[in-house]
C-alpha positions, 0 to 999 in steps of 0.5 A, a space after each residue: 810593217 809587213 806581217 809574215 803569213 804562213 797560210 795556217 788557218 788554225 794559227 790565225 784562229 788562235 790569234 783571232 781568239 786571243 784578240 777577242 779575249 783581250 777585248 773582253 778583259 780590257 774593260 777591267 782597268 788598272 788593278 793593284 800590284 806590288 814591286 816584284 822581289 827580283 828587282 824588276 820594278 813596280 808591278 802596279 799601283 794600289 787601285 783594284 778594279 777587278 773582283 777576282 782573288 789576289 794572285 801571285 805569278 812568277 816569270 823566269 827567263 833565260 835573259 842575260 845581262 843587258 838584254 833590253 828585250 826582256 825589259 819589254 816583256 816585263 813591261 807587258 807582264 806588269 801591265 797585265 798584272 796591274 789589270 788583273 790584281 796580280 803580284 808579279 815576280 821576275 827572275 832570270 839566269 842565262 845559265 839553264 841550271 840557274 834558270 831551273 833553280 829559280 823556277 824551283 824557288 817559285 814552286 817552293 813559294 807556292 805561287 799561283 802560276 809560272 811563266 817560263 822560257 824554254 831556250 834549253 828545254 831539257 834542263 827545264 823538264 824535271 822542274 816543270 814536272 815538279 810544278 805540275 805535281 804541285 798543281 801550279 799552271 805554267 805558260 811558256 813564252 818566247 822560246 821552245 814552242 816545240 817543247 811546250 806541250 811536252 813540258 805540261 804547259 797550258 800553252 805557248 806564246 811567241 813567234 814561230 822561229 823557223 817561220 821568222 827565219 824563213 821570212 828573213 831569208 826571203 827578205 835578203 833574197 829580195 834585197 839581192 844579198 849573196 852571202 849572209 853571216 848569222 850571229 848566234 849570241 847564245 850557244 845551245 839556245 834552240 830558238 836561235 838555232 831555228 832562226 838561222 836554220 830558217 834563214 838558210 832554208 829560204 835564202 838564195 845565197 849562202 849562210 854562215 853561222 858565227 857564235 859570239 858571247 852575247 853578254 860580252 859586247 867588246 868580245 862580240 864586236 871584236 869577233 865580228 870585226 875580225 870575221 868581216 875583215 877576213 870575209 869581205 864578200 859578206 854582204 849581210 849580217 843577221 843578228 838574233 837580238 836587238 843589242 847585238 845589232 848595235 854591236 854589229 854596226 860598230 864591228 862593220 865600221 871597224 872592219 870597213 865592211 859594206 855589209 847590211 846589218 839586219 836583226 831579229 827583235 826591236 827596241 828603241 835603239 834599233 828603231 833609231 838605227 833604222 831611221 839612220 839607215 844603219 840597220 836595213 830591217 828588223 823582225 818584230 815578235 812583239 815581246 810586250 804582247 808575250 809578257 802581257 798575254 802570258 800573265 793574262 792567260 794564267 789569270 784567266 785560267 785561275 779565275 775562269 778556267 780558260 785556256 788560249 790556243 786550242 793546243 797551238 802556239 799563240 803567235 805574236 810575230 813575225 813582222 818585218 819592219 823597215 825605216 818607213 815604219 819608224 814614225 809609227 814605232 818611235 812613240 811606242 819604243 820610247 815608252 818601252 812597249 815595242 
């Protein structure tokens, strides 16, 4: 597993500070939690081992149906909630308007903190202003790092999408690839666009973007297969989410293509395909850590006035993983934490 370095001492310091905070709070073991009201499952048991007040923290993401990435994010958030005596609530909507309405619903419920993604930041601007006016602290995760501070958030937790894309471009060049297809599964998502732009910046070959509907797997597979048949010189397919990697493997088989499928993000299915050499490499941004640290940051802020990052994003990736990393990763992906 190779972490991607950027020579940014300030961000390295942020990660070090974050690690120190985790070590500090690790002594507080499992605290209570209730089943979340959005159907995300159990948020913890009934044992409470911290002496901080019971808090209610909500998370609202832009997840589409069937995107297992967000299951891992929730897994991390729920673990932190158990530790921190937090009731964790989760809701999602792939449409920006719907996501904003969900945030508003949690503002109306006067939760103690909100975790939110900024895939389409302009659509979230007004409602996050209402959260601020109501005195509800916000932490952004995963997408929209460049817009986090402008939205009034305490901080952002995730990977630098441009840096991640650049790392992929460099890896493709190292592997001798000449023509790459970057598959965007959600149009208008700023983070996905940054990833493909990063690939284009450092890849020595050519890059073409292809938009598909990520929540329509058969349609996405058909579009990919048609593109690969029409362009047999494509020798690399870059997907921007783990579920789309599986779709791309099937599309490649349908088209009789020899292109290598590589992907952003990691889950048990991707690890299985790395092992089978159906996927060349994956970019891990540690979604479990994004959920865990976001809940933990809000708990620390509410109970001790702490803020992570010093005005900079807390980075959880990227790291390039390949088949040789499978033995280490399998035990974690099997339990839904990587």
